[in-house]
C-alpha positions in Angstrom: 6.2 106.8 25.7 8.8 107.3 23.0 9.7 104.8 20.3 13.0 103.9 22.0 11.2 102.9 25.2 8.8 100.5 23.2 11.7 98.7 21.6 13.4 98.2 24.9 10.2 96.6 26.3 9.9 94.3 23.4 13.5 93.2 23.8 12.9 92.4 27.5 9.7 90.4 26.7 11.3 88.1 24.1 13.5 86.1 26.4 10.6 85.3 28.6 8.8 83.5 25.8 11.9 81.4 25.1 12.0 80.4 28.8 8.3 79.4 28.7 8.8 76.7 26.1 11.0 74.3 28.2 8.7 75.0 31.1 5.7 73.9 29.1 7.6 70.7 28.0 8.5 70.0 31.6 4.9 70.5 32.7 3.5 68.1 30.0 5.9 65.2 30.5 6.6 65.7 34.1 10.3 65.3 33.2 12.9 67.3 31.6 13.6 66.7 27.9 16.2 64.1 27.3 18.5 63.2 24.4 16.0 60.5 23.2 13.4 63.2 22.7 15.9 65.2 20.7 16.7 62.2 18.6 13.1 61.5 17.9 12.6 65.1 16.9 15.6 64.8 14.6 14.4 61.5 13.1 11.2 63.2 12.1 13.2 65.6 10.1 14.8 62.7 8.1 13.2 61.5 4.8 10.6 58.7 5.3 10.6 55.4 3.4 8.7 55.3 0.1 5.3 53.5 0.1 6.4 50.9 -2.4 9.3 49.7 -0.1 7.1 49.5 2.9 4.4 47.6 1.0 6.9 45.0 -0.3 8.4 44.5 3.2 4.9 44.1 4.7 4.0 41.5 2.1 7.1 39.5 2.6 6.5 39.5 6.4 3.0 38.4 5.9 4.0 35.7 3.4 6.7 34.1 5.7 4.9 34.7 9.0 2.0 32.4 8.0 2.4 28.7 6.9 1.3 27.7 3.4 -2.2 26.3 3.1 -4.4 24.1 0.9 -2.7 22.6 -2.2 0.8 23.9 -1.5 0.8 22.8 2.1 -0.5 19.3 1.1 2.1 18.9 -1.6 5.0 19.9 0.7 3.7 17.8 3.6 3.2 14.6 1.5 6.6 15.0 -0.3 8.3 15.4 3.1 6.6 12.3 4.4 7.6 10.3 1.4 11.2 11.4 1.7 11.2 10.7 5.4 9.8 7.2 4.8 12.4 6.4 2.1 15.2 7.6 4.4 14.0 5.4 7.3 13.5 2.3 5.2 16.8 2.9 3.4 18.5 2.7 6.8 17.0 -0.8 7.3 16.7 -2.3 3.8 19.3 -0.4 1.8 18.9 -1.3 -1.9 15.2 -2.0 -1.6 14.5 1.7 -1.5 16.6 2.5 -4.6 15.1 2.3 -8.1 14.4 -1.3 -9.0 13.7 -2.3 -5.4 10.4 -3.5 -4.0 10.0 -0.7 -1.5 10.7 1.9 -4.1 8.2 0.4 -6.4 5.5 0.3 -3.7 6.1 3.9 -2.8 6.0 5.0 -6.4 2.8 3.1 -7.2 1.0 4.3 -4.0 2.1 7.9 -4.5 1.1 8.0 -8.2 -2.2 6.3 -7.5 -3.1 8.9 -4.8 -2.2 11.7 -7.2 -4.2 10.1 -10.0 -7.2 9.7 -7.6 -7.0 13.3 -6.6 -6.8 14.5 -10.3 -9.9 12.4 -11.3 -11.7 13.7 -8.2 -11.3 17.2 -9.4 -13.4 16.4 -12.5 -16.8 17.6 -11.4 -20.0 17.6 -13.5 -23.0 19.7 -12.7 -25.7 17.9 -10.6 -23.4 14.8 -10.3 -21.1 13.6 -7.6 -17.4 13.7 -8.3 -16.0 10.8 -10.4 -14.7 7.9 -8.3 -11.1 8.3 -7.5 -10.4 4.7 -8.1 -10.4 5.3 -11.8 -7.4 7.6 -11.4 -5.6 5.0 -9.2 -6.2 2.3 -11.8 -5.0 4.4 -14.7 -1.9 5.5 -12.7 -0.8 1.9 -12.2 -1.5 1.1 -15.8 0.7 4.0 -17.0 3.5 3.1 -14.7 3.6 -0.4 -16.2 3.5 0.7 -19.8 5.8 3.7 -19.9 9.3 2.2 -20.7 11.5 4.4 -18.6 9.3 4.2 -15.5 8.5 0.5 -15.8 12.3 -0.4 -15.9 12.8 1.3 -12.5 9.6 0.3 -10.8 9.8 -3.4 -10.2 7.7 -5.2 -7.5 8.0 -8.9 -6.9 4.9 -11.0 -7.2 5.2 -12.1 -3.5 5.1 -8.5 -2.3 2.2 -7.5 -4.5 0.2 -10.6 -3.7 0.6 -10.0 0.1 -0.5 -6.4 -0.3 -3.5 -7.3 -2.3 -4.4 -10.0 0.3 -4.3 -7.4 3.1 -6.5 -5.1 1.0 -8.9 -8.0 0.5 -9.1 -8.7 4.2 -10.0 -5.0 4.8 -12.8 -5.3 2.1 -14.2 -8.3 3.9 -14.2 -6.5 7.3 -16.0 -3.5 5.7 -18.5 -5.9 4.2 -19.2 -7.6 7.5 -19.6 -4.3 9.3 -22.0 -3.1 6.6 -24.5 -5.9 7.0 -27.8 -4.4 8.1 -30.1 -7.0 9.6 -32.8 -4.4 10.3 -33.0 -3.5 6.6 -33.1 -7.2 5.7 -36.0 -7.9 8.1 -37.8 -4.8 6.8 -37.4 -5.5 3.1 -37.3 -9.3 3.4 -38.0 -11.0 0.1 -37.0 -8.3 -2.4 -33.6 -7.8 -0.7 -32.8 -11.5 -0.9 -33.9 -11.6 -4.6 -31.9 -8.5 -5.5 -28.8 -9.8 -3.7 -28.8 -13.4 -5.1 -30.6 -13.3 -8.4 -28.5 -10.9 -10.5 -25.2 -12.2 -9.1 -25.9 -15.9 -9.8 -27.4 -15.2 -13.2 -24.6 -13.0 -14.3 -22.0 -15.5 -13.0 -23.6 -18.4 -15.0 -23.9 -16.2 -18.1 -20.3 -15.1 -17.9 -19.1 -18.7 -17.4 -21.0 -19.8 -20.4 -19.6 -16.9 -22.6 -16.1 -17.3 -21.2 -16.2 -21.1 -22.1 -17.4 -20.7 -25.6 -15.9 -17.3 -26.6 -12.6 -17.2 -24.6 -11.9 -20.9 -24.4 -11.7 -21.0 -20.6 -12.4 -24.3 -18.7 -15.7 -24.4 -16.9 -14.0 -23.9 -13.5 -12.2 -20.8 -14.7 -15.4 -19.6 -16.4 -17.2 -19.6 -13.1 -14.2 -17.9 -11.4 -14.6 -15.1 -14.0 -18.3 -15.1 -13.6 -18.2 -14.5 -9.8 -15.6 -11.8 -10.3 -18.0 -9.9 -12.5 -21.1 -10.8 -10.5 -20.6 -8.3 -7.6 -21.7 -4.7 -7.6 -19.3 -2.1 -6.3 -20.1 -0.3 -3.0 -17.3 2.2 -3.7 -19.2 3.6 -6.6 -22.8 2.8 -5.5 -22.8 4.1 -1.9 -21.7 7.8 -2.5 -24.1 8.2 -5.4 -27.0 6.7 -3.4 -26.3 8.7 -0.3 -26.4 11.9 -2.4 -29.8 11.0 -3.8 -31.0 10.1 -0.4 -29.9 13.4 1.0 -31.9 15.2 -1.7 -35.0 13.1 -1.0 -35.1 10.9 -4.1 -36.6 7.4 -3.6 -36.7 7.7 0.2 -40.5 7.1 0.4 -40.2 3.7 -1.3 -36.8 2.8 0.5 -34.8 2.5 -2.7 -31.5 3.8 -1.2 -31.9 1.5 1.8 -32.6 -1.5 -0.4 -29.6 -1.0 -2.6 -27.2 -0.5 0.3 -28.5 -3.6 2.2 -28.6 -5.9 -0.8 -25.1 -4.7 -1.9 -23.4 -6.2 1.1 -25.1 -9.6 0.7 -24.4 -9.5 -3.1 -20.7 -9.0 -2.4 -20.6 -11.8 0.1 -22.2 -14.2 -2.3 -19.8 -13.2 -5.1 -16.7 -13.6 -2.9 -17.9 -16.9 -1.6 -18.7 -18.3 -5.0 -15.3 -17.1 -6.3 -13.3 -18.8 -3.6 -15.3 -22.0 -3.9 -14.7 -22.2 -7.6 -11.0 -21.3 -7.1 -10.6 -24.2 -4.6 -12.2 -26.6 -7.1 -10.0 -25.3 -10.0 -6.7 -25.9 -8.0 -7.8 -29.1 -6.2 -6.6 -32.6 -7.0 -8.3 -35.9 -6.5 -11.8 -37.1 -6.9 -14.8 -34.7 -7.2 -16.6 -36.2 -4.2 -13.6 -35.6 -1.9 -13.2 -32.0 -3.2 -16.9 -31.3 -2.5 -16.7 -32.7 1.0 -13.6 -30.8 1.8 -15.2 -27.6 0.5 -18.2 -28.1 2.7 -15.9 -28.8 5.7 -14.0 -25.6 5.1 -17.2 -23.6 5.0 -18.4 -25.1 8.3 -15.0 -24.5 9.8 -15.0 -20.9 8.6 -18.5 -20.2 10.0 -17.6 -21.7 13.4 -14.3 -19.9 13.6 -15.7 -16.6 12.5 -18.5 -16.8 15.1 -16.1 -17.7 17.9 -13.7 -14.8 17.0 -16.6 -12.4 16.8 -17.8 -13.4 20.2 -14.2 -13.2 21.5 -13.9 -9.6 20.3 -17.3 -8.7 21.9 -16.4 -10.1 25.2 -12.8 -9.0 25.7 -13.2 -5.4 24.3 -16.0 -4.0 26.5 -16.7 -0.3 26.5 -15.5 0.2 30.0 -11.9 -0.2 28.9 -9.6 2.6 27.8 -9.4 3.0 24.0 -12.0 0.3 23.5 -12.9 1.5 20.0 -9.3 1.3 18.8 -8.9 -2.1 20.3 -12.0 -3.4 18.6 -10.8 -2.0 15.2 -7.4 -3.5 15.7 -8.7 -6.9 16.6 -11.1 -7.0 13.7 -8.4 -6.0 11.2 -5.8 -8.2 12.8 -7.8 -11.4 12.9 -9.1 -10.9 9.3 -5.6 -10.4 7.9 -4.4 -13.4 9.9 -7.1 -15.6 8.5 -6.6 -14.5 4.9 -2.8 -14.7 4.9 -2.7 -18.0 6.7 -5.0 -19.6 4.1 -2.6 -18.5 1.4 0.4 -19.6 3.4 -0.9 -23.1 4.0 -2.3 -23.3 0.5 -6.0 -23.7 1.3 -7.9 -21.4 -1.1 -11.7 -21.6 -0.6 -14.7 -19.9 0.9 -14.0 -20.8 4.5 -11.7 -17.9 5.3 -14.1 -15.5 3.6 -17.1 -16.5 5.6 -14.9 -16.6 8.7 -13.8 -13.0 8.3 -17.3 -11.6 7.3 -19.1 -13.4 10.2 -16.4 -12.4 12.7 -17.0 -8.7 11.8 -20.7 -9.2 11.8 -21.0 -10.9 15.2 -18.5 -8.5 16.7 -20.5 -5.5 15.7 -23.9 -6.8 16.9 -23.2 -5.5 20.4 -21.5 -2.3 19.2 -24.5 -0.4 18.0 -23.4 2.8 19.7 -19.8 2.6 18.6 -20.3 0.9 15.2 -19.7 4.1 13.3 -16.4 4.7 15.2 -15.1 1.2 14.4 -16.1 1.7 10.8 -14.1 5.0 10.7 -11.0 3.1 12.0 -11.4 0.5 9.3 -11.9 3.2 6.7 -8.6 4.7 7.6 -6.9 1.4 6.8 -8.8 1.3 3.5 -7.6 4.8 2.6 -4.0 3.5 2.8 -4.6 0.3 0.9 -7.1 1.4 -1.7 -4.5 3.1 -3.9 -2.2 0.1 -3.5 -5.0 -2.3 -4.5 -6.1 -0.4 -7.7 -2.6 0.7 -8.5 -1.2 -2.8 -8.3 -4.1 -4.1 -10.4 -3.4 -1.6 -13.1 0.3 -2.3 -13.0 -0.4 -6.0 -13.8 -1.9 -5.2 -17.2 0.7 -4.8 -20.0 -0.2 -3.5 -23.4 2.5 -5.6 -25.1 1.1 -8.8 -23.7 -2.5 -8.1 -24.8 -3.8 -9.3 -28.1 -6.6 -7.4 -29.9 -8.8 -10.5 -30.2 -8.4 -11.1 -26.5 -9.5 -7.6 -25.6 -12.4 -7.8 -28.1 -13.6 -11.1 -26.6 -13.3 -9.7 -23.1 -15.4 -6.7 -24.0 -18.0 -8.8 -25.7 -18.2 -11.1 -22.7 -18.5 -8.2 -20.3 -21.1 -6.3 -22.3 -23.4 -9.4 -22.8 -23.1 -10.3 -19.1 -24.0 -6.8 -18.0 -27.1 -6.7 -20.2 -28.2 -10.0 -18.8 -27.7 -8.6 -15.3 -29.8 -5.5 -16.0 -32.7 -7.6 -17.3 -32.4 -10.0 -14.4 -32.4 -7.1 -11.9 -35.6 -5.7 -13.5 -37.3 -9.1 -13.0 -36.2 -9.5 -9.4 -37.8 -6.2 -8.3 -41.1 -6.9 -9.9 -44.1 -7.4 -7.6 -42.3 -5.5 -4.9 -44.3 -2.3 -4.9 -42.1 -0.3 -7.2 -43.3 1.6 -10.3 -41.8 1.2 -13.7 -39.4 4.2 -13.3 -38.0 2.9 -10.0 -37.5 -0.6 -11.5 -35.5 0.9 -14.4 -33.4 2.9 -11.9 -32.6 -0.1 -9.7 -31.7 -2.1 -12.7 -29.1 0.4 -13.9 -27.9 1.2 -10.4 -26.9 -2.4 -10.0 -24.3 -2.0 -12.8 -21.1 -0.4 -11.3 -18.1 -2.6 -10.7 -14.9 -1.7 -8.9 -13.8 -2.9 -5.4 -14.6 -6.6 -5.5 -13.3 -6.9 -9.1 -10.0 -5.2 -8.0 -9.8 -7.4 -4.9 -10.5 -10.7 -6.7 -9.2 -10.1 -10.2 -5.6 -10.9 -9.3 -6.2 -13.6 -6.8 -6.5 -16.3 -9.4 -3.3 -15.1 -11.1 -1.4 -15.1 -7.8 -2.6 -18.6 -7.0 -1.6 -19.8 -10.5 1.9 -18.4 -10.1 2.3 -20.5 -6.9 1.8 -23.6 -9.0 4.1 -22.4 -11.7 2.1 -23.6 -14.7 2.1 -21.4 -17.7 -1.4 -22.4 -18.9 -3.0 -21.6 -15.5 -1.2 -18.3 -15.5 -2.7 -17.5 -18.9 -6.2 -18.3 -17.6 -5.5 -16.0 -14.6 -4.3 -13.2 -16.8 -7.5 -13.4 -18.8 -9.5 -13.1 -15.6 -7.4 -10.1 -14.5 -7.8 -8.4 -17.9 -11.6 -8.8 -17.8 -11.7 -7.4 -14.2 -9.5 -4.4 -15.3 -11.8 -3.6 -18.3 -14.9 -4.1 -16.1 -13.7 -1.4 -13.7 -12.6 0.9 -16.5 -15.9 0.7 -18.4 -18.6 -0.1 -15.9 -17.5 2.2 -13.0 -17.8 5.5 -14.8 -20.9 4.5 -16.8 -22.7 3.2 -13.7 -21.7 6.4 -11.8 -23.1 8.6 -14.5 -26.3 6.6 -14.9 -27.1 6.8 -11.2 -26.5 10.5 -11.1 -28.6 11.2 -14.3 -31.4 8.7 -13.9 -32.0 9.2 -10.1 -33.6 12.7 -10.2 -35.6 11.8 -13.3 -37.0 8.4 -12.4 -37.3 8.5 -8.6 -40.0 10.4 -6.7 -38.7 13.2 -4.5 -40.0 13.6 -1.0 -39.5 16.6 1.2 -37.3 16.3 4.1 -38.8 16.1 7.6 -36.8 19.1 8.8 -39.8 21.4 8.3 -42.1 19.2 10.3 -39.6 18.9 13.0 -39.2 22.7 13.1 -42.9 23.2 13.3 -43.2 20.8 16.1 -40.4 22.4 17.9 -41.7 26.0 17.7 -44.2 25.8 20.6 -41.6 24.4 23.0 -39.2 27.1 22.0 -41.8 29.8 22.6 -42.6 28.4 26.0 
């Protein structure tokens, strides 16, 4: 073949290859190529976006597609709730929500106390539990009162603050009644009674003696101050003791159980003694009549509390819907009714205290299975009123009204009473089977003061304001100042001493998890 024939054959073969391309496309897709395919092919030819632009867009999408978490989400949610609450209350009360109103002051004190508690809780020391948040709440209220610009706009009337503190006191009483452990009392018997009664009574008498001769208080007010200082704080003691118990310190001798069981009875004794002395201080007439009326109130409170406890037992059985919530509501409702009605009718005394405690105690005797659930409901109410209680207590203390000699005498009274309490506690746990290291630990563990001092510290001042006598208000302010200093000094010191001395003085026992695992291995193999 010549060269011309070869070129003609090549020219004839080239169109055939061009026709095969659309045929192949049709065979692959099963359809003829459309305009969309042509556009896709053309888009591939366009310049693509740079990697930086695509990364930025992707980050923005991820940021706004997921809601905020942790601290930012908590701050936004709490701020929104506060604004919503202010808006709703403003529609009903108007000027009360504005600066200078009662509702505005309560919201500011509660919010700042919560923030202060969170900030103090962030302070963590190695091998120690976090510091109690109540210190931050107390300092937040103190700063609100003593910063000029803020104190001018945050004003709460005494009637409002007194009612809120009374509600908080009723919650404390319900928690105390629910915390009574009869099994531990039967098991520990004598040492628990000695530890609950001895240090409290001795410290109350020593404080009354010091307050009378150093601070110039009358004997009735001296014993009021003594019983305010005589109680140990479960808010500081319980978390530290539970941490030591979890790690196995003192479990063999039952030290954590002893402290928790005796703490509830110690608080009941202090509250009862305080209200008895308060009733005597504000009573009129002969001493015999006052003593008989006090005994009558105690008997009435015991009978009423027992009947209310049995009522809650009987009419909130477990077969009802939401029985746990009903039990919690009845316990809190009756306790607040008893405490507020005693203030309304002007009957300060120990009757309503015993009534509330015994009501909670008798009501919980048949709730062994649901006791923890009821305690959780009461704990929710305490979470709301705890910042109000400590914040309002701190807001009562003004630096301008304090005299240096008064503060010095208060600190001297507090320090001497605490030393006497430590020595008394050491003597009360002698001959109870503890070694010298455990006795020293129990003596210092009985030191913290917080909840009861905050609940009772302002009650005397509120009662004095009802009578309108300046001298009585001065006595009440002295009691409140000592309670404030007791929380500020004894709470962190006691917290640190429990955390530092526990691992060094208590014997550590291994947990029984290993034994339980060893016993469970054969059954698992079978």
